[in-house]
N, CA, C and O atoms as a printed pandas DataFrame, in Angstrom:
     atom_number atom_name residue_name chain_id  residue_number  x_coord  y_coord  z_coord
0              1         N          MET        A               1   44.665 -151.676    4.758
1              2        CA          MET        A               1   44.454 -150.331    4.285
2              3         C          MET        A               1   44.554 -149.374    5.467
3              4         O          MET        A               1   44.104 -149.696    6.566
4              5         N          ASN        A               2   45.124 -148.236    5.252
5              6        CA          ASN        A               2   45.325 -147.252    6.309
6              7         C          ASN        A               2   44.156 -146.260    6.316
7              8         O          ASN        A               2   44.197 -145.236    5.633
8              9         N          LYS        A               3   43.102 -146.577    7.103
9             10        CA          LYS        A               3   41.915 -145.721    7.145
10            11         C          LYS        A               3   42.218 -144.370    7.774
11            12         O          LYS        A               3   41.557 -143.382    7.454
12            13         N          SER        A               4   43.213 -144.308    8.669
13            14        CA          SER        A               4   43.541 -143.030    9.310
14            15         C          SER        A               4   44.055 -142.018    8.285
15            16         O          SER        A               4   44.027 -140.812    8.530
16            17         N          LEU        A               5   44.516 -142.505    7.157
17            18        CA          LEU        A               5   44.958 -141.633    6.074
18            19         C          LEU        A               5   43.825 -140.693    5.656
19            20         O          LEU        A               5   44.077 -139.557    5.256
20            21         N          LEU        A               6   42.581 -141.164    5.748
21            22        CA          LEU        A               6   41.430 -140.388    5.303
22            23         C          LEU        A               6   40.940 -139.382    6.341
23            24         O          LEU        A               6   40.019 -138.614    6.067
24            25         N          ASP        A               7   41.547 -139.377    7.533
25            26        CA          ASP        A               7   41.094 -138.486    8.600
26            27         C          ASP        A               7   41.424 -137.021    8.357
27            28         O          ASP        A               7   40.770 -136.146    8.925
28            29         N          ASN        A               8   42.410 -136.736    7.537
29            30        CA          ASN        A               8   42.766 -135.354    7.222
30            31         C          ASN        A               8   42.571 -135.136    5.719
31            32         O          ASN        A               8   43.511 -135.310    4.944
32            33         N          PRO        A               9   41.352 -134.754    5.299
33            34        CA          PRO        A               9   41.052 -134.659    3.868
34            35         C          PRO        A               9   41.884 -133.644    3.089
35            36         O          PRO        A               9   41.900 -133.680    1.859
36            37         N          LYS        A              10   42.565 -132.752    3.774
37            38        CA          LYS        A              10   43.352 -131.734    3.071
38            39         C          LYS        A              10   44.788 -132.179    2.822
39            40         O          LYS        A              10   45.568 -131.445    2.216
40            41         N          ASN        A              11   45.143 -133.378    3.286
41            42        CA          ASN        A              11   46.538 -133.788    3.175
42            43         C          ASN        A              11   46.665 -135.243    2.728
43            44         O          ASN        A              11   47.429 -136.011    3.313
44            45         N          VAL        A              12   45.914 -135.622    1.690
45            46        CA          VAL        A              12   45.973 -136.986    1.161
46            47         C          VAL        A              12   46.498 -136.920   -0.265
47            48         O          VAL        A              12   45.966 -136.203   -1.112
48            49         N          ARG        A              13   47.538 -137.675   -0.504
49            50        CA          ARG        A              13   48.082 -137.712   -1.868
50            51         C          ARG        A              13   47.076 -138.380   -2.800
51            52         O          ARG        A              13   46.418 -139.347   -2.417
52            53         N          PHE        A              14   46.957 -137.867   -4.016
53            54        CA          PHE        A              14   46.019 -138.419   -4.989
54            55         C          PHE        A              14   46.306 -139.890   -5.239
55            56         O          PHE        A              14   45.381 -140.699   -5.294
56            57         N          GLU        A              15   47.572 -140.246   -5.391
57            58        CA          GLU        A              15   47.933 -141.639   -5.667
58            59         C          GLU        A              15   47.509 -142.568   -4.526
59            60         O          GLU        A              15   47.074 -143.692   -4.777
60            61         N          ASP        A              16   47.632 -142.111   -3.277
61            62        CA          ASP        A              16   47.207 -142.919   -2.135
62            63         C          ASP        A              16   45.694 -143.144   -2.170
63            64         O          ASP        A              16   45.224 -144.257   -1.935
64            65         N          LEU        A              17   44.940 -142.091   -2.463
65            66        CA          LEU        A              17   43.488 -142.210   -2.538
66            67         C          LEU        A              17   43.082 -143.132   -3.691
67            68         O          LEU        A              17   42.164 -143.941   -3.557
68            69         N          LEU        A              18   43.758 -143.002   -4.797
69            70        CA          LEU        A              18   43.492 -143.858   -5.954
70            71         C          LEU        A              18   43.753 -145.325   -5.612
71            72         O          LEU        A              18   42.975 -146.199   -5.997
72            73         N          ASN        A              19   44.827 -145.596   -4.900
73            74        CA          ASN        A              19   45.142 -146.972   -4.511
74            75         C          ASN        A              19   44.112 -147.542   -3.546
75            76         O          ASN        A              19   43.756 -148.715   -3.648
76            77         N          ILE        A              20   43.628 -146.728   -2.608
77            78        CA          ILE        A              20   42.574 -147.177   -1.693
78            79         C          ILE        A              20   41.331 -147.564   -2.497
79            80         O          ILE        A              20   40.733 -148.612   -2.255
80            81         N          CYS        A              21   40.950 -146.724   -3.445
81            82        CA          CYS        A              21   39.757 -147.000   -4.249
82            83         C          CYS        A              21   39.938 -148.255   -5.105
83            84         O          CYS        A              21   38.993 -149.021   -5.293
84            85         N          ARG        A              22   41.129 -148.460   -5.613
85            86        CA          ARG        A              22   41.380 -149.688   -6.386
86            87         C          ARG        A              22   41.218 -150.924   -5.512
87            88         O          ARG        A              22   40.677 -151.933   -5.963
88            89         N          GLN        A              23   41.686 -150.858   -4.253
89            90        CA          GLN        A              23   41.532 -151.984   -3.329
90            91         C          GLN        A              23   40.067 -152.248   -3.031
91            92         O          GLN        A              23   39.650 -153.402   -2.934
92            93         N          LEU        A              24   39.285 -151.192   -2.884
93            94        CA          LEU        A              24   37.877 -151.330   -2.521
94            95         C          LEU        A              24   36.981 -151.707   -3.691
95            96         O          LEU        A              24   36.085 -152.538   -3.546
96            97         N          PHE        A              25   37.218 -151.100   -4.853
97            98        CA          PHE        A              25   36.269 -151.189   -5.964
98            99         C          PHE        A              25   36.837 -151.733   -7.272
99           100         O          PHE        A              25   36.096 -151.860   -8.247
100          101         N          GLY        A              26   38.115 -152.053   -7.323
101          102        CA          GLY        A              26   38.714 -152.553   -8.558
102          103         C          GLY        A              26   39.223 -151.414   -9.428
103          104         O          GLY        A              26   39.335 -150.272   -8.982
104          105         N          GLU        A              27   39.521 -151.735  -10.639
105          106        CA          GLU        A              27   40.090 -150.744  -11.556
106          107         C          GLU        A              27   39.020 -149.759  -12.031
107          108         O          GLU        A              27   37.880 -150.147  -12.287
108          109         N          PRO        A              28   39.393 -148.485  -12.146
109          110        CA          PRO        A              28   38.417 -147.469  -12.578
110          111         C          PRO        A              28   38.281 -147.420  -14.090
111          112         O          PRO        A              28   39.138 -147.892  -14.836
112          113         N          ARG        A              29   37.191 -146.840  -14.505
113          114        CA          ARG        A              29   37.023 -146.442  -15.909
114          115         C          ARG        A              29   37.628 -145.044  -15.971
115          116         O          ARG        A              29   37.340 -144.215  -15.108
116          117         N          ILE        A              30   38.442 -144.772  -16.951
117          118        CA          ILE        A              30   39.135 -143.478  -17.022
118          119         C          ILE        A              30   38.618 -142.693  -18.227
119          120         O          ILE        A              30   38.620 -143.180  -19.358
120          121         N          ARG        A              31   38.180 -141.476  -17.953
121          122        CA          ARG        A              31   37.728 -140.535  -18.987
122          123         C          ARG        A              31   38.511 -139.248  -18.791
123          124         O          ARG        A              31   38.196 -138.458  -17.902
124          125         N          GLY        A              32   39.520 -139.034  -19.606
125          126        CA          GLY        A              32   40.366 -137.851  -19.444
126          127         C          GLY        A              32   41.114 -137.942  -18.129
127          128         O          GLY        A              32   41.868 -138.890  -17.908
128          129         N          SER        A              33   40.914 -136.962  -17.248
129          130        CA          SER        A              33   41.585 -136.984  -15.944
130          131         C          SER        A              33   40.697 -137.583  -14.856
131          132         O          SER        A              33   41.089 -137.619  -13.690
132          133         N          HIS        A              34   39.501 -138.053  -15.226
133          134        CA          HIS        A              34   38.559 -138.623  -14.258
134          135         C          HIS        A              34   38.752 -140.132  -14.125
135          136         O          HIS        A              34   38.851 -140.850  -15.120
136          137         N          HIS        A              35   38.805 -140.595  -12.885
137          138        CA          HIS        A              35   38.878 -142.025  -12.568
138          139         C          HIS        A              35   37.541 -142.375  -11.914
139          140         O          HIS        A              35   37.276 -141.974  -10.781
140          141         N          ILE        A              36   36.712 -143.116  -12.623
141          142        CA          ILE        A              36   35.349 -143.381  -12.185
142          143         C          ILE        A              36   35.263 -144.833  -11.720
143          144         O          ILE        A              36   35.542 -145.759  -12.482
144          145         N          PHE        A              37   34.872 -145.017  -10.458
145          146        CA          PHE        A              37   34.812 -146.353   -9.866
146          147         C          PHE        A              37   33.371 -146.830   -9.793
147          148         O          PHE        A              37   32.459 -146.062   -9.483
148          149         N          LYS        A              38   33.182 -148.111  -10.084
149          150        CA          LYS        A              38   31.874 -148.736   -9.966
150          151         C          LYS        A              38   31.709 -149.213   -8.529
151          152         O          LYS        A              38   32.549 -149.951   -8.014
152          153         N          THR        A              39   30.626 -148.789   -7.884
153          154        CA          THR        A              39   30.358 -149.182   -6.501
154          155         C          THR        A              39   29.254 -150.234   -6.475
155          156         O          THR        A              39   28.469 -150.329   -7.418
156          157         N          PRO        A              40   29.185 -151.030   -5.399
157          158        CA          PRO        A              40   28.177 -152.086   -5.333
158          159         C          PRO        A              40   26.789 -151.566   -4.941
159          160         O          PRO        A              40   25.928 -152.355   -4.551
160          161         N          TRP        A              41   26.564 -150.268   -5.037
161          162        CA          TRP        A              41   25.252 -149.691   -4.734
162          163         C          TRP        A              41   24.940 -148.639   -5.785
163          164         O          TRP        A              41   25.825 -148.157   -6.492
164          165         N          GLN        A              42   23.662 -148.295   -5.870
165          166        CA          GLN        A              42   23.256 -147.206   -6.751
166          167         C          GLN        A              42   23.185 -145.935   -5.932
167          168         O          GLN        A              42   22.819 -145.972   -4.757
168          169         N          GLY        A              43   23.524 -144.833   -6.527
169          170        CA          GLY        A              43   23.437 -143.557   -5.833
170          171         C          GLY        A              43   24.713 -143.210   -5.091
171          172         O          GLY        A              43   25.780 -143.773   -5.339
172          173         N          GLU        A              44   24.571 -142.270   -4.175
173          174        CA          GLU        A              44   25.727 -141.738   -3.461
174          175         C          GLU        A              44   26.219 -142.687   -2.389
175          176         O          GLU        A              44   25.440 -143.509   -1.907
176          177         N          PRO        A              45   27.454 -142.607   -2.006
177          178        CA          PRO        A              45   28.456 -141.724   -2.599
178          179         C          PRO        A              45   29.006 -142.277   -3.913
179          180         O          PRO        A              45   29.337 -143.458   -4.019
180          181         N          PHE        A              46   29.094 -141.407   -4.898
181          182        CA          PHE        A              46   29.742 -141.743   -6.162
182          183         C          PHE        A              46   31.235 -141.574   -5.966
183          184         O          PHE        A              46   31.666 -140.705   -5.208
184          185         N          ILE        A              47   32.019 -142.379   -6.626
185          186        CA          ILE        A              47   33.473 -142.247   -6.522
186          187         C          ILE        A              47   34.016 -141.873   -7.895
187          188         O          ILE        A              47   34.174 -142.720   -8.774
188          189         N          ASN        A              48   34.296 -140.594   -8.057
189          190        CA          ASN        A              48   34.819 -140.041   -9.302
190          191         C          ASN        A              48   35.982 -139.137   -8.905
191          192         O          ASN        A              48   35.781 -138.006   -8.465
192          193         N          LEU        A              49   37.189 -139.646   -9.065
193          194        CA          LEU        A              49   38.379 -138.895   -8.673
194          195         C          LEU        A              49   38.959 -138.185   -9.884
195          196         O          LEU        A              49   39.072 -138.768  -10.962
196          197         N          GLN        A              50   39.324 -136.932   -9.700
197          198        CA          GLN        A              50   39.943 -136.167  -10.775
198          199         C          GLN        A              50   41.286 -135.656  -10.293
199          200         O          GLN        A              50   41.383 -134.959   -9.283
200          201         N          ARG        A              51   42.315 -136.018  -11.036
201          202        CA          ARG        A              51   43.654 -135.567  -10.676
202          203         C          ARG        A              51   43.769 -134.062  -10.876
203          204         O          ARG        A              51   43.386 -133.517  -11.911
204          205         N          ASP        A              52   44.309 -133.410   -9.849
205          206        CA          ASP        A              52   44.529 -131.968   -9.904
206          207         C          ASP        A              52   45.794 -131.689   -9.092
207          208         O          ASP        A              52   45.744 -131.021   -8.059
208          209         N          GLY        A              53   46.902 -132.198   -9.560
209          210        CA          GLY        A              53   48.145 -132.071   -8.819
210          211         C          GLY        A              53   48.408 -133.320   -7.992
211          212         O          GLY        A              53   47.832 -134.378   -8.247
212          213         N          LYS        A              54   49.287 -133.187   -6.995
213          214        CA          LYS        A              54   49.690 -134.345   -6.189
214          215         C          LYS        A              54   48.739 -134.632   -5.036
215          216         O          LYS        A              54   48.688 -135.762   -4.551
216          217         N          ILE        A              55   47.988 -133.637   -4.591
217          218        CA          ILE        A              55   47.096 -133.801   -3.444
218          219         C          ILE        A              55   45.666 -133.966   -3.939
219          220         O          ILE        A              55   45.224 -133.245   -4.833
220          221         N          ALA        A              56   44.936 -134.929   -3.345
221          222        CA          ALA        A              56   43.532 -135.155   -3.701
222          223         C          ALA        A              56   42.682 -133.996   -3.191
223          224         O          ALA        A              56   43.032 -133.334   -2.214
224          225         N          LYS        A              57   41.581 -133.767   -3.858
225          226        CA          LYS        A              57   40.653 -132.727   -3.414
226          227         C          LYS        A              57   39.951 -133.214   -2.149
227          228         O          LYS        A              57   39.551 -134.376   -2.075
228          229         N          PRO        A              58   39.795 -132.338   -1.151
229          230        CA          PRO        A              58   39.190 -132.759    0.121
230          231         C          PRO        A              58   37.807 -133.398   -0.016
231          232         O          PRO        A              58   37.497 -134.342    0.711
232          233         N          TYR        A              59   36.966 -132.901   -0.938
233          234        CA          TYR        A              59   35.636 -133.497   -1.082
234          235         C          TYR        A              59   35.731 -134.931   -1.603
235          236         O          TYR        A              59   34.885 -135.764   -1.279
236          237         N          GLN        A              60   36.756 -135.224   -2.409
237          238        CA          GLN        A              60   36.935 -136.577   -2.910
238          239         C          GLN        A              60   37.335 -137.519   -1.774
239          240         O          GLN        A              60   36.875 -138.659   -1.718
240          241         N          VAL        A              61   38.184 -137.045   -0.878
241          242        CA          VAL        A              61   38.592 -137.848    0.278
242          243         C          VAL        A              61   37.375 -138.129    1.151
243          244         O          VAL        A              61   37.192 -139.253    1.619
244          245         N          ARG        A              62   36.541 -137.114    1.372
245          246        CA          ARG        A              62   35.329 -137.314    2.183
246          247         C          ARG        A              62   34.385 -138.313    1.519
247          248         O          ARG        A              62   33.778 -139.132    2.210
248          249         N          ASP        A              63   34.248 -138.264    0.186
249          250        CA          ASP        A              63   33.391 -139.224   -0.527
250          251         C          ASP        A              63   33.913 -140.648   -0.364
251          252         O          ASP        A              63   33.132 -141.574   -0.147
252          253         N          VAL        A              64   35.222 -140.828   -0.468
253          254        CA          VAL        A              64   35.812 -142.164   -0.312
254          255         C          VAL        A              64   35.615 -142.653    1.125
255          256         O          VAL        A              64   35.328 -143.829    1.349
256          257         N          LYS        A              65   35.768 -141.768    2.076
257          258        CA          LYS        A              65   35.565 -142.156    3.475
258          259         C          LYS        A              65   34.119 -142.588    3.703
259          260         O          LYS        A              65   33.874 -143.583    4.385
260          261         N          ARG        A              66   33.159 -141.854    3.142
261          262        CA          ARG        A              66   31.744 -142.233    3.251
262          263         C          ARG        A              66   31.489 -143.583    2.589
263          264         O          ARG        A              66   30.725 -144.396    3.109
264          265         N          ALA        A              67   32.124 -143.823    1.448
265          266        CA          ALA        A              67   31.957 -145.096    0.747
266          267         C          ALA        A              67   32.525 -146.243    1.575
267          268         O          ALA        A              67   31.929 -147.317    1.643
268          269         N          LEU        A              68   33.663 -146.019    2.196
269          270        CA          LEU        A              68   34.276 -147.037    3.042
270          271         C          LEU        A              68   33.359 -147.359    4.223
271          272         O          LEU        A              68   33.170 -148.527    4.564
272          273         N          GLU        A              69   32.793 -146.325    4.844
273          274        CA          GLU        A              69   31.866 -146.529    5.955
274          275         C          GLU        A              69   30.621 -147.298    5.501
275          276         O          GLU        A              69   30.112 -148.148    6.231
276          277         N          LYS        A              70   30.141 -146.998    4.304
277          278        CA          LYS        A              70   28.970 -147.698    3.766
278          279         C          LYS        A              70   29.299 -149.167    3.527
279          280         O          LYS        A              70   28.492 -150.042    3.840
280          281         N          LEU        A              71   30.481 -149.442    2.975
281          282        CA          LEU        A              71   30.916 -150.826    2.762
282          283         C          LEU        A              71   31.020 -151.588    4.083
283          284         O          LEU        A              71   30.585 -152.735    4.183
284          285         N          GLU        A              72   31.595 -150.946    5.084
285          286        CA          GLU        A              72   31.753 -151.597    6.395
286          287         C          GLU        A              72   30.410 -151.881    7.030
287          288         O          GLU        A              72   30.224 -152.936    7.637
288          289         N          ALA        A              73   29.468 -150.955    6.902
289          290        CA          ALA        A              73   28.129 -151.160    7.470
290          291         C          ALA        A              73   27.416 -152.310    6.743
291          292         O          ALA        A              73   26.695 -153.094    7.361
292          293         N          LYS        A              74   27.623 -152.393    5.457
293          294        CA          LYS        A              74   26.987 -153.441    4.653
294          295         C          LYS        A              74   27.532 -154.821    5.011
295          296         O          LYS        A              74   26.802 -155.812    5.000
296          297         N          HIS        A              75   28.840 -154.869    5.333
297          298        CA          HIS        A              75   29.483 -156.146    5.629
298          299         C          HIS        A              75   29.620 -156.395    7.128
299          300         O          HIS        A              75   30.227 -157.382    7.541
300          301         N          GLY        A              76   29.059 -155.505    7.939
301          302        CA          GLY        A              76   29.046 -155.698    9.378
302          303         C          GLY        A              76   30.396 -155.654   10.059
303          304         O          GLY        A              76   30.620 -156.371   11.034
304          305         N          LYS        A              77   31.301 -154.822    9.562
305          306        CA          LYS        A              77   32.645 -154.721   10.165
306          307         C          LYS        A              77   32.703 -153.597   11.147
307          308         O          LYS        A              77   33.748 -153.359   11.752
């Protein structure tokens, strides 16, 4: 996975972010335009991506980055 992709939250394609989340958390539950991922913890960060064009919303990229950091800390990477 290309973690450096998440370093610029204003320039991440939605499809790329969606693929990262699928690798980390499996397939999402989809409600309308929302892609909701189940995480192995309760509480934040929640991963709920909403398509709004080709580029992901910066706050969604930051949430995924926080989730990735939480996963790495949990698994000692």
